[in-house]
N, C-alpha and C positions, 0 to 999 in steps of 0.2 A: 504494500500500500504506500502511496506517495505521502511525503511529509511536507509541511510548510514551516519555515524558520523565520524568526525575527533576527535580522542581521544587526540592526541598530535601532535605538529608540531614544528620542530626544524631545525636549520641550523648551519653551521660553520660560523665564520666571513669570509669575503672575503679577500683573499690574492692577492695582485697585481701579475699578471703573470710576471715571470722572475726576479722579484725583491722584492717580498713580503714574508710574513711570512709562506707560505705553500709550498714553492718551493722544500723542501726536503722531502715531504710526498708523498708516493705512493698513487695514486688515489683510489685504492681498500681499503687501510687503512683509507683514508679520508672518504670514504663512510661507512666503517665499524664503524667508530666513531658515525655516525648518527644512525645506526641500534642499536648499544649498548645503546645509549642515550634514544631511544624510549622505549627499554625494561626496562632500569633502572628507567626512570621517571614515567612510568605507572605501574611498578611492575608486568607486564604480564609475564606469563611463556613463555620463548622464543620458546619452542617446540609447542606452540599453534598457532604461526604464520603460516598461510597456504600458503602464497606466498609473494615474494618480487619482485616488478616491478621497474626496475631501468632505468632512462633516461640518455642517454649519446650520444653526437653528434659525437665526433671524436673517433670512435671505432677502434683504432690502437695502436700498442705498448703496453704500460702498461694498456690501456683501451680496450684490445682485448681479445679474447679467453674466451667467456662466462663471460664478465665483471661483470654482476649482480650477477652471482653465486660466483664470487671471493669476492665480498663484504660480502656475507654470510659466506664464508669459512674463511675470515679474522676477522670475528666478533665472539661474544659469542653465536650466534644462532647455534643450532645443525645442523649437515649436513643433517638432514632429511627435512630441510626447502628449498623448491625449489626457483628458481629465474629466471628472464628473463631480457634481456636488450632491450630497444626500442629506436628508433630514430624518433622523429618528430621535428627535428631541435631544435630551441630555446624553443619550447613548450614540449620537451620530457618528463620532469618530471611532467608537468601539465597533459599531456596525461596519464602518469603512474598513477596519481591520478584518472583520469577518468576511466581507466581500473579497478583500485582497487574498486572504488565506484560501477561500473557496476557489478563486481563480487559479491559485498555485496547485491546490489539491486535485483539481479537475484536469490539470495538465494544459489548460488553456493559455496560461502565461507563466513566466519564470521570475520576473522582477516587477513588483508593484509597490508603490508607496501608498500607505493609508495615513491620512493626516486630518487635522481639524484646525480651524481658526475662528476666532470670535472676538470682535471688539465690542464689548457691552457699553463702552463709552460712545463710540461713533455710530453704532447701530443698536440703540437701546432695546432691551428685551421686550418683545411684543409689538415693536414698531411696524413689523411687516403686516399686521392686521389692524392695529390701532389707527394708523394714518388713513386707511380706507374707511374705517368707521367714522372718524372725525369729518371726512369729506362726504359722508352719507352714501357711500358706495357699498352695496350688498348688505347682507344680514349677519355677517360674521362667520366664524369657523363652524358653528354648531347649528345645523338646520333644525327646523321644528320636529323633524322625524327623530333626531337624536334626543332633543329635549324631552319629547314625549316618552320615548323608550326608557330613559333613565331618570325622568322626573326632576331634571335640573335645567337651569337656564344656561349654565356654563360649567365646564370642568375647572377645578381649581386645585393647584398643587398645595396651596396653603391650607385649604380645607382638608385635603388628603393627609398632609403631615400632622395636622391637629387630630384627625380621626385616628391615626395610628398611635399617637401619644396616648389618647384616651383608651383605645383598645388594649394596649399593653400596660397601662397603668403608670406611665412615666410622669413624674411631677416636673414642674418648672425647675426645681433645684436639681433633679436628676439630669436634665438636659443641659442646664447651665454648667454643671460639673463636667459633663462629657465635653462640652465646647471648650472649657478652660484647658482640659487635658489635650485637646487637639492643638491648641496654640502652643502649649508647652512642648509637645513632641516636635512640632514644626520648628520652633525656635532652636531646640537642641539639634535638629538635623542640619539647620543652616550653620550653626556654630561649629559643628563637627565636620562640615564639608561634605555631608552625605549626598547633597544634590549636585555636586560639581560634575559628576560623570554624565548627568542627564540634561543639564541646563545649557542652552545655546545663548550666548550673549546677543543682544539686539542693539544695533546702532540707532539711537534716537537723536533728535535735535539737541537734547540736553547732554548727550554722551552715551556711554555704554550702560545698558540696563541688564543686570544679571542676578538680581536677588529678589525673591518674592517679597513684595512690600506691604502685604496685608496682615502679616503675622503681628499679633499684639502680645507684648511681653509684660509680665508683672500684673496680669489681670487678677481680679478678686471676685468672689461670689457676690459681694456687696455691689460692686460695679455692674455685674451682670444683672442683678436684680433691679437695677434702676432703668433698664431698657423696656420700653413699652411693648406690650404684646401686639401681635399682628391682627388678632381678632379680639373683640370684647369678650372677656371672661376666659380667654384661651391661655395657653402656656408657651406657644411658639413665639419667639422674638427674632429680630434681626441678629442678635448676638448668638443664638444657638441654631442659626441657619447658615447656609453657605454664603460667601461673599460674591457679589457681582464683580467680575474680573475680566480683564483683557488678556488674551494669550493664544498661543498656538502650540501644536505638538505633532509628532508623526513617527511612524515606524517604517522601516524598509523590510518587506517580506519577500523571501526568496525560496525557490525550489532547491532540491539537492543538486540538480544539474547546474543551476546558476552558481551555487556555492563553489562547486568544483571548477567550473569554467573561469570564474573571476577571482578565485583564491580568497573567498570571503570566510570570515570566522563568525558563526552565528552566536547570538547571546542566548537564544532560547528556541525550543521547539513548541509549536502550537499543538496542544493535546486535545482540546475540546472547544467547540463553538456551539453555544446554546442560546436560543432566544425564545421567550414565551410571552404570553399576554393574558391578562385577567381583568379584574374589576376596574373600569376606567374612572370610577367615582372616588374610591379610596386611593386609587392610582399608583401610589408609591410603594406598595407592599409586595409587588411582583418579584423583586430579587429573591424572596424566600422560596417560592415554588420553582423559580428558575434555577436556583442553586441545587435544589434537590434533584431536579431533572438532569442537571449537568453531572452530578455524582452518578446517577443511574446510567447515563449514556457513556460515561468515561470509564466506569468500573473502579474509580477511585473512591476513597472514603474520607470523611472529615479529617481524621488523624493523619492522612497522607499529605495534607496541604500545610506547607510551612508558613506562608504569608498570605494574607487576604487584603484586598483593596475594595472597600465598599464605599461608594460615593456618599459623602456627607452633605447631601442636598439639604437636609435638616437633621438635627441630632437624633430625632426619633427614628429615622430610617435605619442607620447602622445599629442602633440600640435594639430595635425590633428584630433585625436580622440576627444579631448575636443571641438574643433570647430564644428565638424560634429554632435556629440551626444548632445552637449549643457550642459554638466555636470558642476557642481560647481568646479572650480579649487582648492578651499580650501579642497575638499574631496579627491583629487587625490594625490597618492604617498606622504602621509603626513610625512613620515620619509625619504624622498628622494628616489631616484631610482637608476637604474643601471649606470647612468652617474657618480654618486658619489660612489655607493656601489659595483659596478661591476656586470658583466654578465657572470657567469660561465656556459654558454651554457646549457648543459643538466641538470644542477642543478637549473636553475633559476625558473622553474615552481613551485616546492614545496618550494623554497626559498621565492618567493613572497607570497605564501599562508601562510607560517609561519609568515611573517611580518603582513599579513592582519588579520589573526585570533587573534593574540596577540594584535594588535592595536584596533580591535573591542572590545575585552574584557577589555582592559585598559581604554577605553573611554566610556564603557557602551553602545555601539552601537549595532545595530541588524544585518543589512544586509551588506555584502561586495561582490564586484564583482572584479574578476581578469581576465585580458586578455593579450594575448601574440601574437605578430606577429612572423611568422615562415617562414623559407625558403620554396620556392615553392608556396607562396601565400596562406598559410593556417593560421588559427587562432583558438585557444581554448578560451572559456569563461567558468568560473566556478563561480557560485553564492553560497554563504554560509550564514547561519543564525547562529550568535553567540548564545551560550546557557549559 
């Protein structure tokens, strides 16, 4: 059976939306930085890349008009390299990785880049439909048929996150403590140089940007408690949710034939690709059944997995996943997560994968599992084996 390998995995540092280090960088240039880095670091002939699959959620403004193709045109890749843009909400670039791996596994292609880019500063979240609504164009994303079927006017990730917190019995203090721990782990990772192998410096008008700038040091439970809740009577706040962030990330996926032909050294082998869907109202709980299905399909068990990356869209999501799956908290998001490092939407999938494969290598561990909750009640799971 054919195998698909991750040859390299990189990301930019996360820049806080509207006030961070990447606010002056066009998102296509941000993504092009990733494509260039993958070519430079691996020494691959850029013309040998057979496709570029780019995740992006808010495909409007600077992220519109064949956005993935614009990354290629802004990079050092020749214009003979095709590209496509996909949207699976927060899992967009994780799905880009799945599509790239499937192309390799099928024998259709031998070298594919899966990437993601999102500037939440320059293309704010939801602007791809809010601008139409403001102009009185159309009825929005959810037709009356969907509203009637599910008894809702709209789907909301905020309602879903709160519903999960209520379902699993998490208090405000539980989630604030989880968030503080995320910041502490991220700060420790920065201080120890744990991210140096995965971060690509970005040239900005202000200089080189290469350090995640959303991490808060020295936080206290008292300070967390002062943040307003997102809903009246709720327990979810901006402090125990992911940060809006600008960033890009990507991985180079190769076949065994390409590895031999170009003399490449892979970081990891892709073991399992799983995607599932469930309740679109609670929406963000789907990583739990998706993880169970990934174990069933891969033949691996919970104890086989050395490190987990579960996206911290809200603290209640990885907390619920831990409680339901029974994983060791010490193996989860060991360098912090999106609460501290940010969640650049379409870039988060390959961002988490970059952190996962480099953490496995640095720690001499074998298996890693990544999962992501996604709009519409979908979840991707990817299992990799470090080499």
